[in-house]
N, C-alpha and C positions, 0 to 999 in steps of 0.2 A: 504494500500500500504506500502510495506517495504521500509524504508529509506536506502539510500546509506550509507555504512559503512565508506567509505573514503571521504575526502573533495572533492567536485566536482571541476573541473577546472574553475578557475576564467577567465572571458573573456579576461582579460589583458594578461594572459599567452598564449591564442590562438593568440592574436595580436603579442606578442613578438616572439613566436616560429614559427608560421606559416606564418607570413607576414614580420615583421621588419627584423629579422635576415636573412632569405633567400634572401630578397631584398637589404640587406645592408643599411637599413634606420636607421639613428640615431633618437633619440626622437625629437631632434630639427627639423630635416628635415621632419619627419612624422607629427609633429604638424603643420608645415608650410603647408604641402600638405593637411592636414585636415582642415586648417583654424581655428585652435585653439591655445591657448597659450601653450607653452611648460610646464609650471607649471601645467596646467590642465591635460595634457597627463601624466606627471610624477605622479600626484595624482592618476589617474586611474591605471597606471601600478603598483603602490604600494598599491593598494586596498583601497585607502583613499576616492575615489569617485566611485560610481557605474557607469556603462555605462548608459547614458541617451538616450532617443529616438533620440535626436538631434545628439549625437555622433554616435549612431548606424547607422543613415542615412548617416552620413559623411563617416563612415567606409564602408558602402555598396557601395557608389559611388567610393571611392578610390580603394578598393580592389575587387570590383565586387562580393560582397557577398550579402546575404539577411540581411536586418536590423533585422529581426526576430531572426536570429541566435544569434546575439549579445545580444538581449533582453532576449531570452530564456536561454542562458548561465548565464546571470546575475540573472534571476529569480530562476534558479535551485540552484545557489550558495547562494543566499540570503535565500532561504527556508531552505537549509541545515544548515546555520549558525543559523537561528532562532530556528530550532529544537535542535541544540546543546545547546543553551542557556536555553531551556526549560527542557532539560534532567537532 
């Protein structure tokens, strides 16, 4: 299988561009609605933490998405990063 040439979209970018910005949600408000600490959301948004299954389920409930979407986006991103390290 041929690897993607460009960096895949990190799931936090989907969160920012497709959900938070259109809904006018700050990180503080989104963290409250998700039931997580703002520092945790900030770490995710800055790619310092991967999306966990727990966070994916919380995102699913809040935004009416599938938790698998978030996990698959993270897996694709992680795989690409690992392949870049090995190149």
